[in-house]
N, C-alpha and C positions, 0 to 999 in steps of 0.2 A: 357452408363451411368456408373458412378463410383460406385462400389459395395463394396469398402473397404477403410479404412483409409490409410494414406500415408505409404510407406514401412517401415520407421523407427519407426512406432508405431504398427506394426503388433505383434500379440501374439507370444511369443517365442516357439520353438519346445518343445515337452514333455521332462521334465527332465532338461531343461535349466533354468538358473537364470532369473527371470522376469526382464524386463527393468526398469531402474531407473525412478521414477515418475517425470514428469516435473511440477515444481511449479512456477507460474507466479505472480510477484508483480509489481504494477504500482504506481508511485509517481508523483503527480501533482505539478509542480513548481509555486505555487501561494503564497509561503511564506517560512519561515525558518522551517526546520524540528525541531520538539520538542520531549519531552520525551515520549509522548503518541505514536507518530510515531515510535520512537525507540523501545519501549517495545512491541508494538502491531504488528509492521510490519518489521522494519529494522532488529532488532536482530534475530527474528525467521527466516528471510530470510538468514541472514549470517550463522546461525546454520544449515540451510537446505543444505548448500553447501557440508556437509559431506556425506549425503545419498540421495540427490535429484539432479535433473538437473535444477537449478534455472534459471529463466529469469527475468531480472530487466529492466523495462522501465521507462524512464522519460516521462510522457504522456503530453507533452506540447501542443498538439492539444486540449486537454480537457480544458486548461486554456483560450481558446478563446471563451468559451460559455458565458462569462459575460464581462462587460466593463473591459479593462485592459490597462496597459501602455507597449508598445512594448519594450522599453529599460529595464524596470524593469523585464519583462518576460525573456529577454535574460540573464540578470544578475542572476536571480533566477535559471534559468536552469543550467548555468555553476556552480553556487555554490552548487546546489543540487547534480550534478554529483560528484564534489569534496567531498562533505559530505558523499555520499554513498560509495565512494572508501575509504575514511578515516575510515568509520565504519567497513570496512572489506570485501567489495565486491572483490572477487578474479576473475579477468577477465579470468584466465585460467580455472576456473570451472564454472563461471557464464556468461551467455550472457547478456551484459549490453549495452544499447543504447538509443538514443533519438527517440521517436515515429515519429517525423517529418522527420527524415532521412530515413524512410522506407515507400515509397509511397503505398506499398501494404496494409497498414492499411486503407487508404482512399478507395482503390479499393474494398477491401472485405467489408468495411462498406456499400457501395452502394448495393452490392449483397445481404447482409443481410437485408437491408432496404426493399428489394423486397420480403422478407419472414417474415416481421414484420408488424403487424397491427397498425394503428394510435392509437387506444384505448390502446394498450399495452404500448406504449411510453408515452401517455398523462397521464396515471394513476401512473407514477413513482412519489414517494413522493417528491423528491427534485424538480422536475419540477413543481409540483402543488404548492409547497411552494414558490419557487422563482418567479413564473409567476403570482401569485395571485395579481390582481390589477396593473400589470405592462404591459402596452401596448407596451413598447419597448423591451420586452423579445426577445432574439435572437432565431431563428429557431434551431440553433445548440444545444441549451439547451434541446430542445425536443428530438433531435435525438442522443445526445451523449451517452446514454446508449447502443444504437446499435453500436456505435463506440467502446465502451468498450467491447461489445460482440465480435467485430472483433478483438480487441487486444488479447483477450483470445483464440479465436478459430484459429487465424492465426498460433499459435505455437503448436496446439494439446495439450494444457495444461491439465494435469490431475487434478491439485490442484490449488486453488486460495485462499490465505488468505483474509478473509473479516471481517470487523467490522459490527456492527449492522446496520449502515447507508448504507452499500453497499450490504446487503443480497438480497434486491429486484432486484438490477441490475444483480447480478449473476444468480438469478432465471430466469431473462429475457434471459440471454445468454444461459442457459440450455434449455429453451423453444424454442428459435430460432434454436439452434443446432438440437434438436430432430425433430422439424418440417421440417427443411431442409433435414435431413437424411431420414425422412419418405417420403417426396415428391420426392426427387431427387436421392436417394441412399445414402448409408452410407459414408458421406463425412467428418464429424467432430467428434473429441473426445468430449464427453459431460463432462464438468469439474465438480468437487465437491468443496465445500467450506470447509476451515479449519480455526480454530480460536485458539489462544494461550490459555493455561490453566488459566493464571492469567494476570491481567492488560491488558485485551483486550480493555478496554475503560477507559483510564486514564482521570480523571476529572480535571477541572481548580482548582488550589489551593485556589484561592480567591472566587470561586463560585462552590463548589463541586457538584452541581446538573447540571452543564453544562460541556460538553466535552472540554478537553484541545485542542485548535486549533492553527495551525501555522499561521493563519491570524487574530488572536484576535486583536481588537482595543486597548484594555488595556492589556498589557502583564505581569502585576504584578503576575498573577497566572499561567503563562506559563513558563516552563523551556525549553529553546531552547538548542539544542545540543552543540552550540558553546558559550553558556554563560560561563563567567569565574567563578571560584569557589566562589568568594565572592558574586557574583550576585545570584548564586544558593542558597547559604546559606541564603541570605536575603529573597528570595522568599519563601523558605521552612519555615523559622522562622515566617513569616507573614501568613502562611497557616491557613485557617479557620478550627477549630476543633469543640469543644462543651464545655459547662460549667461543664460537669461531671468531677469529680476528677480522676476517674480511666480510664485506656485505655482499650477499648473493641472493638471488631469487630462487628459492627451492621450497615450494609450498608443502611438500611431503616431509622433508627433513628439517626445515627451518620455518615452521608456521608463523612464529611471531614476527620475524623479519619480513616474511612474505606479506603478512597482513598490513604492516606499515607501508611497504612498497606499493601495495594495491591501493591503499588510501591515497598516497601521494600521487600515483598515476591517475586516479580518478579526479583529482583536483588540478591536474596539469594536462589539459587536453592535448592530444597528439603524442603523449609519452606512453611508455610501457613499463611495467614493473622491472623487467630484466634490463631494459635500457637505463633506467634510473639507477639501478644497483651498480652498474658498471662505472658510474661517475661519482660514486660516494665512497670515501676512504675509511669511514668508521661508522659504528652504530650511533655515536653521539651526533655525527653529522647528519645521519638519516633522521634521527629524532628531532633535531633542530629544524630540518627542512619540513618535516611533517607538521610540527607545531606551528610554524609560520604559515603554511598553506591552510591549515584548519582554522586558525584564528582569523585570518583575513577573509576566508570564505564565510564565516559565521558572524563577523562583526556587523555588517549592515542588517542582518536578520535580527540580532538582539536589539538594535536601536529602534527598528520599526515595531518590534513586539512591545516594547515599553510604551509606545504611544498608543498602540491598538488596545492593549489590555486595560488602559486607563479610560477608554471610550466605549463603555458597554453599550451605549445607545447605537453606535455604529455597528457593533457586532450583532446586535439584535436585528438591525435593518438588513444586514447581509444574510442573516439566517432566514428572515421572513421572505425576502426577495428570492433567495435560492429555492426555498421550498415551493413557492408559487410557480416558478419556472419548471421545477422537477415534476410537480403534480400534473401540470398540463400535458407533458409528454407521457408520464406514467399512466394517466387515465386512459390514454389511447391504447397503450400496450395491454393493460388489464382487460379492457373491453374486447380487444382482438382475441385474447386468450380465452376469455369466458365464452365468446361466440363460438370459437373453434371447438372447445371442449363440451359445449352443449348447455351452457348456462344462459338463459334468456336475460 
């Protein structure tokens, strides 16, 4: 029976510098990345390259849990890879790859299903919401939180950035890891969730009580990372605020203004939404400031994206190299799990 985690995750000897924490982020290629993704997940992941060991996956297997178009999925996957590289993913520091290129994800998924109860999966909020009244719901929608657990545990990840809508899934991964470790010996690192300090949940500009989403049917309130400056300016100018004449930070009573202030604070390190509100005389001033901050933050990303998407050979190289690195580590984890659970 395995009694310890993999050798590269063992505790350092006394007096030695502790190992760099592994932080894992997954991006599902079901649409175009938008500002909420950037502030809540992409930018923190880029910043973590300085003092963490980041892992970035494009989790295209997750996109199969609902009705999808194969050609569109392939296109979204390629464009998402280019967008993440354009945003600043450094493949010399960060392990970046496509989930489907590493079959160990599916293999560990099955082993973890054997340590997960049906009731645990069935009570996941997203499954209950999407399956309610839908007789054609796919079985993969029920089991994909276990695949998400496999994604995390495959890399002995210490930290996983999560939004409010994914907290339940991370808790399932922690529960399954602890149960597996208790039953079969210490096999997996139990991950912890981390969240950004501001703009963890960017709201739709046109509907500030709804989360900004990359698959929105009406994208007037969604700022996509590749939107040109004039489109960004138009969307922010039309953002819902409130009839009050002064600018104030009040998320409960003024969600539209609060959303803009949180976006601005996220793009101005060291500031707070309330502090920014005190220095702004009107909503027009606020919108002008947000527009300038967003346009300048995304300008270099768009330029790099255009060069990357035109060089498919480079993207293919990044994909192959990332998969090779991921499989080397993943194979060790799967072998450890199989040995622990009794598979020779």
